[in-house]
C-alpha positions in Angstrom: 84.1 62.7 72.2 80.5 63.5 71.8 78.4 61.9 69.1 74.9 62.6 68.1 74.4 59.4 66.0 73.1 56.4 67.9 75.7 53.7 67.1 74.2 50.2 67.0 73.5 47.2 64.8 69.7 47.2 64.9 69.4 46.5 61.2 67.8 44.2 58.7 70.5 41.6 59.0 69.5 40.3 62.4 67.5 37.5 60.8 70.6 36.4 59.0 73.0 36.5 61.9 73.9 40.2 61.9 77.5 40.9 61.2 78.7 37.6 59.8 82.1 36.5 58.9 82.4 37.2 55.2 84.8 34.4 54.6 87.4 36.8 53.4 91.0 35.6 53.6 92.4 39.1 54.5 93.0 40.0 58.1 90.8 42.8 59.4 91.3 45.4 62.0 88.1 46.7 63.7 87.7 50.5 64.0 84.8 52.6 65.4 83.8 55.9 63.9 85.1 57.7 67.0 88.5 56.0 66.6 88.6 56.9 62.9 88.0 60.6 63.7 90.6 60.6 66.5 93.2 59.2 64.1 92.2 61.6 61.3 92.6 64.6 63.6 96.1 63.5 64.6 97.4 62.2 61.2 95.4 63.5 58.3 97.8 65.2 55.8 95.4 68.1 55.1 95.0 68.9 58.8 98.7 68.7 59.3 99.3 71.2 56.4 96.7 73.5 57.9 98.5 73.5 61.2 101.6 74.6 59.4 99.6 77.3 57.6 98.3 78.6 60.9 101.7 78.7 62.4 103.1 80.5 59.3 100.3 83.1 59.5 101.1 83.7 63.2 104.7 84.2 62.3 103.8 86.8 59.6 101.7 88.7 62.1 104.6 88.7 64.6 106.8 90.1 61.8 104.3 92.8 61.0 104.1 93.8 64.6 107.8 94.3 64.6 107.3 97.3 62.4 106.9 99.4 65.6 109.7 97.8 67.6 112.0 100.2 69.4 115.4 100.3 67.5 118.6 100.7 69.4 121.5 101.7 67.2 125.1 102.7 67.9 128.1 103.7 65.7 131.8 104.2 66.3 134.2 105.5 63.8 137.5 107.3 63.2 139.0 109.1 60.3 142.1 111.2 59.4 142.1 114.1 56.9 145.2 115.7 55.4 144.6 119.4 54.9 147.1 121.8 53.1 147.7 125.1 54.9 145.6 128.1 53.9 148.7 130.1 52.8 152.3 129.6 52.0 155.4 131.4 50.7 155.9 131.1 47.0 156.8 128.9 45.3 155.0 126.8 48.0 157.1 123.7 47.7 157.2 120.9 50.3 154.0 122.0 51.9 153.5 120.6 55.4 150.1 118.9 55.5 147.9 119.3 58.5 146.7 116.0 60.1 143.1 116.1 61.5 141.9 113.0 63.3 138.3 112.7 64.3 136.7 109.9 66.4 132.9 109.8 66.7 130.5 107.7 68.8 126.7 107.8 68.6 124.0 106.0 70.5 120.3 106.3 69.7 116.8 105.0 70.2 114.2 105.2 67.3 110.7 104.1 66.8 108.3 104.2 63.9 105.0 105.9 64.8 101.6 104.4 64.1 100.6 107.7 62.4 103.4 107.3 59.8 106.3 109.3 61.3 109.5 108.4 63.0 110.9 109.7 66.4 114.5 109.3 67.3 116.6 110.3 70.3 120.4 110.2 69.8 123.4 111.1 71.9 126.5 112.1 70.0 130.2 112.5 71.1 133.3 113.2 69.0 137.0 113.9 69.6 138.9 115.9 67.0 142.7 116.5 67.1 144.8 118.6 64.7 148.6 119.3 64.4 147.9 122.6 62.6 150.5 125.3 63.3 149.3 128.5 65.0 149.6 130.6 61.8 147.8 128.1 59.6 144.3 129.5 60.2 143.2 126.0 61.5 142.2 125.2 65.0 145.1 123.2 66.6 144.9 120.9 69.6 142.2 118.5 70.8 138.5 119.4 71.2 135.5 117.4 72.2 132.0 117.8 70.8 128.9 116.3 72.6 125.2 116.7 72.1 121.8 115.3 72.3 119.3 115.4 69.4 115.6 114.7 69.2 114.6 114.2 65.6 111.0 114.0 64.3 110.0 113.2 60.8 106.4 112.8 59.5 104.6 112.6 56.2 101.9 115.3 55.8 100.2 114.0 52.7 101.2 110.6 51.2 101.5 107.9 53.8 99.8 110.0 56.5 97.6 108.4 59.1 97.1 105.0 60.8 94.9 103.7 57.9 98.0 103.5 55.7 100.7 102.8 58.3 98.9 100.0 60.0 97.7 98.4 56.8 100.4 95.7 56.8 99.7 94.8 60.4 95.9 94.9 59.9 96.4 92.6 56.8 98.6 90.2 58.8 96.0 89.9 61.5 93.3 89.3 59.0 95.4 86.7 57.3 96.0 85.0 60.6 92.3 85.0 61.4 91.6 83.7 57.9 94.2 80.9 58.4 92.4 79.9 61.6 89.1 79.8 59.8 90.7 77.9 56.9 91.9 75.3 59.3 88.4 75.1 60.9 86.8 74.6 57.5 89.4 72.0 56.5 88.7 70.2 59.7 85.0 70.2 59.0 85.6 68.9 55.5 88.0 66.2 56.7 85.6 65.0 59.4 82.8 65.0 56.8 85.0 62.9 54.4 86.0 60.6 57.2 82.4 60.1 58.3 81.3 59.5 54.8 84.2 57.1 54.1 83.4 55.3 57.3 79.7 54.8 56.4 80.8 53.7 52.9 83.0 51.1 54.6 80.1 50.1 56.8 77.9 49.9 53.8 80.4 47.7 51.9 80.7 45.5 55.0 77.0 45.1 55.5 76.4 44.7 51.8 78.9 41.9 51.8 77.0 40.3 54.7 73.8 40.6 52.7 75.5 38.8 49.8 76.7 36.2 52.2 73.2 35.7 53.5 71.9 35.4 50.0 74.5 32.7 49.2 73.6 30.9 52.4 69.9 30.9 51.4 70.8 29.5 47.9 73.0 26.8 49.5 70.2 25.9 51.9 67.8 25.7 48.9 70.3 23.4 47.1 70.4 21.1 50.1 66.5 21.0 50.2 66.5 20.3 46.4 69.0 17.5 46.7 67.0 16.0 49.5 63.9 16.0 47.3 65.8 14.6 44.4 67.0 11.8 46.6 63.4 10.8 47.5 62.3 11.1 43.9 60.2 14.2 44.2 62.4 16.2 41.9 64.6 15.4 38.9 68.4 16.0 38.8 67.8 18.9 36.4 65.9 20.8 39.0 69.2 21.5 40.9 70.8 23.3 37.9 68.9 26.6 38.5 70.0 26.6 42.2 73.6 25.9 41.3 73.6 28.7 38.7 72.2 31.1 41.4 75.0 29.9 43.8 77.7 30.7 41.2 76.2 34.1 40.5 76.1 35.0 44.2 79.6 33.8 44.7 80.6 36.2 41.9 78.6 39.0 43.7 80.6 38.2 46.9 83.9 38.5 45.0 82.9 41.9 43.7 81.7 42.9 47.2 85.1 41.9 48.7 86.9 44.0 46.2 84.6 47.0 47.0 85.2 46.5 50.7 89.0 46.5 50.0 88.7 49.8 48.1 86.6 51.4 50.9 89.2 50.4 53.4 91.9 52.0 51.4 89.7 55.2 51.1 89.5 55.5 54.9 93.1 54.6 55.4 94.2 57.5 53.1 92.1 60.0 55.1 93.6 58.7 58.3 97.1 59.3 57.0 97.8 55.6 56.8 99.9 54.3 53.8 98.4 51.6 51.6 100.1 48.4 52.4 99.0 44.9 51.4 100.6 43.6 54.5 98.4 45.8 56.7 95.0 44.4 57.8 91.9 45.9 56.2 89.8 48.2 58.3 86.5 46.8 59.4 83.7 49.2 60.6 82.3 48.1 64.0 79.5 50.8 64.0 76.5 50.4 61.8 74.6 53.3 60.4 71.3 53.9 62.1 68.3 56.0 61.2 67.1 59.1 63.1 64.5 61.7 62.8 64.5 63.1 59.3 63.0 66.4 60.5 65.1 69.3 59.2 64.3 73.0 59.2 65.9 74.1 56.0 65.5 77.8 56.8 67.1 77.5 60.2 70.0 75.3 58.8 70.6 77.8 56.0 70.8 80.7 58.5 73.1 78.8 60.7 75.4 78.0 57.8 75.5 81.6 56.6 76.5 82.7 60.1 78.9 79.9 61.1 80.5 78.5 58.0 84.2 79.1 58.3 84.9 79.5 54.6 82.3 82.2 54.2 83.6 84.0 57.2 87.1 83.8 55.7 85.9 85.3 52.4 84.3 88.2 54.3 87.6 88.8 56.1 89.2 88.9 52.7 87.1 92.0 52.0 89.2 93.6 54.8 92.4 92.8 53.0 91.1 94.4 49.8 90.0 97.4 51.6 93.4 97.8 53.2 95.0 97.6 49.8 92.6 100.2 48.5 93.4 102.6 51.3 97.1 102.3 50.6 96.6 102.8 46.9 94.6 105.9 47.5 97.3 107.3 49.7 99.9 106.9 46.9 97.8 109.3 44.7 98.8 112.2 47.0 102.0 114.1 46.5 104.8 113.5 49.0 105.2 116.2 51.5 107.4 115.2 54.5 108.4 117.3 57.5 111.7 116.7 59.3 112.8 118.6 62.4 115.6 118.2 64.9 116.5 120.0 68.2 119.1 119.4 70.9 121.8 120.9 73.0 125.5 120.8 72.0 128.8 121.3 73.7 132.3 122.1 72.2 135.2 122.3 74.6 138.9 121.2 74.9 137.9 118.7 77.6 135.3 116.0 77.4 133.8 116.8 80.8 133.5 120.5 80.0 131.9 119.6 76.6 129.3 117.3 78.3 128.5 119.9 81.0 128.0 122.6 78.3 125.6 120.4 76.5 123.8 119.4 79.7 123.3 123.0 80.5 121.3 123.6 77.3 123.3 126.8 76.8 123.7 126.1 73.1 120.9 124.6 71.1 121.1 123.4 67.6 118.0 122.9 65.6 116.8 122.3 62.0 113.6 122.0 60.2 112.6 121.3 56.6 110.0 120.1 54.1 110.5 117.7 51.2 108.0 117.7 48.3 107.6 115.3 45.4 104.8 115.0 42.8 104.9 112.5 39.9 103.4 114.6 37.0 101.4 111.8 35.3 101.3 109.5 38.4 100.3 106.5 36.3 101.8 104.0 38.7 99.6 105.2 41.6 96.5 105.4 39.4 97.1 101.8 38.1 97.6 100.5 41.6 94.3 102.1 42.7 92.4 100.5 39.8 93.9 97.1 40.7 92.9 97.5 44.3 89.3 98.5 43.3 89.0 95.5 41.0 90.4 93.2 43.8 87.7 94.5 46.2 85.0 93.9 43.6 86.3 90.4 43.0 86.4 89.7 46.7 82.7 90.8 47.0 81.7 88.6 44.0 83.5 85.6 45.5 81.7 86.1 48.9 78.3 86.5 47.1 78.9 83.4 44.9 79.9 81.2 47.8 76.9 82.4 49.7 74.7 81.1 46.9 76.7 77.8 46.8 76.3 77.4 50.5 72.6 77.9 50.4 72.3 75.4 47.6 74.4 72.8 49.5 72.4 73.2 52.7 69.0 72.8 50.9 70.3 69.8 49.0 71.6 68.1 52.1 68.4 68.9 54.0 66.2 67.5 51.3 68.5 64.4 51.0 68.1 63.7 54.7 64.3 64.0 54.5 64.1 61.8 51.3 66.4 59.2 52.9 64.2 59.1 55.9 61.2 58.3 53.7 63.2 55.7 51.8 64.2 54.1 55.1 60.6 53.9 56.3 59.4 52.4 53.0 62.4 50.1 52.8 61.7 48.6 56.3 58.2 47.7 55.1 59.6 46.3 51.9 62.0 44.1 53.7 59.3 42.8 56.0 57.0 41.9 53.0 59.9 40.3 51.2 60.6 38.0 54.1 57.0 37.0 54.3 56.9 36.3 50.6 60.0 34.2 50.9 58.5 32.2 53.7 55.3 31.6 51.7 57.2 30.6 48.6 59.3 28.1 50.5 56.1 26.6 51.9 54.6 26.3 48.3 57.9 24.8 47.1 57.7 22.1 49.9 54.1 21.4 48.8 55.2 21.1 45.2 53.3 24.2 44.0 56.4 26.3 43.3 59.7 25.8 41.5 63.3 26.6 42.5 63.2 29.6 40.3 60.3 31.0 42.2 62.1 30.5 45.6 65.3 32.0 44.1 63.4 35.0 42.8 61.9 35.6 46.3 65.4 35.4 47.8 66.7 37.9 45.3 63.9 40.2 46.1 64.8 40.0 49.8 68.4 40.7 49.1 67.5 43.7 46.9 65.2 45.1 49.5 67.8 44.8 52.2 70.4 46.5 50.0 68.1 49.4 49.2 67.3 49.8 52.9 71.0 49.8 53.8 71.7 52.3 51.0 69.0 54.6 52.3 70.3 54.4 55.9 73.8 55.2 54.8 72.6 58.1 52.6 70.8 59.6 55.5 73.9 59.4 57.7 76.2 60.9 55.0 73.7 63.7 54.3 73.7 64.6 58.0 77.5 64.7 57.9 77.4 67.0 54.9 74.9 69.4 56.5 76.8 69.5 59.9 80.0 70.3 58.0 78.4 73.2 56.2 77.2 74.6 59.6 80.5 73.7 61.3 78.5 71.8 63.8 80.4 68.6 63.0 83.3 69.6 65.2 81.1 69.9 68.3 79.2 66.7 67.3 82.3 64.6 67.6 84.0 66.7 70.3 86.9 68.1 68.2 88.4 71.3 69.6 90.9 73.2 67.5 93.5 75.1 69.5 93.6 78.8 68.8 89.8 79.2 68.0 
């Protein structure tokens, strides 16, 4: 995986031994920022849900594409009718009923057309038998009917055209693309959260090391004080201020250990790892480092407006509203549908003769008709049109509002990076001066011109300066993660590739 941050431990703690053992009883498990990202990509619950959402959107698109599948249908049936004779001799008692038995078979292919109509080709065959007497006026014996029919139906007003017919398919494709963008945006946000949580874990780890170094300095000062008391240069009461400082710094360490525990839990949750007291705490092995705080706000804003997945998804949402609007406008029209059918038929006592007659196209059967429907008030269609218009307006407002939010986010992150860079530069000087002051105060103490309180104050100043420098460095790294998530650059930065994009 690629990384743009220089991972290292070139930091202010070098003079105190770098990453020291914090004397915590809990077992720790080291983890790098790259390892954290890899585990998040594999197990983060939000990303797993997004994978399901993308698969579901693809399934919806497949279902919408099935609207234009070729349909094969067949039917087979038989029935018997009992028909009385057309005439009888009064008083017409004990009438002999004529038995007519008909067996039919049909096989057809049909397909919906993208323009809104339907085309069907069907082959029909039937066998009819009757025991009607010759003087009954009914056709006795067995006869076969066969035929081929091509049927075409199409709307002429309401529902006409691809804009309406393909609306569901177009919406399914847009929703599929939006789901892909949603997963990309979620991945950017998850990576941002993981990076921020990791740097907070690193901050808690280094902050605890700073507290540990402050405690070491106080304990060293106590040993010096006790040595001076032993030779009579100081009184026993002079050790009280140092012992108080040691107790306070031990309390700070206890608080720091709790914060480190919480930061480990935060990162574990993002990695999809359950909280368990038996599991070792995560320990950051990478330290935040400073880079160039030069940021081109205008360029970053333009990049975010072009590449941000959430904004792109909102713009795709306009297409959904426009498809609904086109469909609603179509419902305002009256319904006028055309249906026509044409095909040869055959009717003979033998099946072969019937088929040959139909195949010869000697007898053609056809039909044509129009169906019209107009709701007088048409309130349903007018209401649906208003809803679609308002949905389109709302979609535009949402896109415009998020554009404003995105610009604000980019400018804030860019300014935070620049400010953090300034804080780092000043903090490095502050730490250097604090170390010099501590060394000078120690020398004065050894010469008897300073008290323990003076030395402890210089130690506290060094600890505060190191903590501020650490906070500025972490803030810069976190702001960079926020900015790169807004521009979707964070995926490339850490080499994360989402399948399907």
